[in-house]
C-alpha positions as CSV (number, residue, x, y, z in Angstrom):
1,M,-10.8,2.3,-12.3
2,L,-7.4,0.8,-12.7
3,R,-7.1,-2.3,-14.8
4,H,-5.2,-5.3,-13.6
5,Y,-1.5,-4.8,-14.1
6,N,-1.0,-8.0,-16.2
7,D,-3.6,-6.9,-18.7
8,D,-1.8,-3.7,-19.5
9,D,1.7,-3.7,-21.1
10,K,1.5,0.1,-21.0
11,F,1.6,0.0,-17.2
12,K,4.8,-2.1,-17.3
13,K,6.3,0.2,-19.9
14,I,5.5,3.3,-17.7
15,I,7.1,1.7,-14.7
16,D,10.2,0.6,-16.7
17,E,10.6,4.1,-18.1
18,F,10.2,5.7,-14.6
19,I,13.0,3.3,-13.3
20,L,15.3,4.2,-16.2
21,S,14.7,7.9,-15.9
22,S,15.4,7.8,-12.2
23,S,18.5,5.6,-12.3
24,D,20.7,8.5,-11.0
25,N,18.5,9.1,-7.9
26,E,19.8,7.0,-5.0
27,S,16.8,7.5,-2.8
28,I,14.4,6.2,-5.5
29,K,16.7,3.3,-6.2
30,Y,16.6,2.4,-2.5
31,I,12.8,2.6,-2.4
32,L,12.5,0.4,-5.6
33,R,14.9,-2.2,-4.1
34,N,12.7,-2.3,-1.0
35,I,9.5,-2.6,-3.1
36,D,11.2,-5.5,-5.0
37,F,12.2,-7.2,-1.7
38,E,8.7,-6.9,-0.3
39,A,7.2,-8.3,-3.5
40,F,9.6,-11.2,-3.3
41,K,8.6,-11.9,0.3
42,L,5.0,-11.9,-0.7
43,G,5.7,-14.1,-3.7
44,I,4.4,-11.6,-6.2
45,S,6.0,-9.7,-9.1
46,F,7.5,-6.3,-8.7
47,Y,4.9,-4.9,-11.1
48,Q,2.1,-6.3,-9.1
49,M,3.5,-4.8,-5.9
50,I,3.8,-1.4,-7.6
51,F,0.2,-1.8,-8.8
52,I,-1.0,-2.6,-5.3
53,L,0.8,0.4,-3.8
54,I,-0.7,2.7,-6.4
55,Q,-4.2,1.3,-5.6
56,K,-3.6,1.8,-1.9
57,D,-2.5,5.4,-2.5
58,V,-5.6,6.1,-4.7
59,I,-7.9,4.7,-2.0
60,H,-6.2,6.7,0.7
61,K,-6.5,9.9,-1.3
62,R,-10.2,9.2,-2.0
63,K,-10.9,8.6,1.7
64,S,-9.1,11.8,2.7
65,Q,-11.2,13.8,0.3
66,L,-14.5,12.8,2.0
């Protein structure tokens, strides 16, 4: 089970490292900007939005395996 994103600085560090390592990839930068914009519209942090998207993906994959 995933822990809440705020409780885990490792989660934020992983996301930050991913962003830095993909800074040359324009399509990833575009996606990250959109995620940040959607988070802003919802009034949540970028990290919380990433966490929500990961949770949704995990749930979707579990459902498709049934």
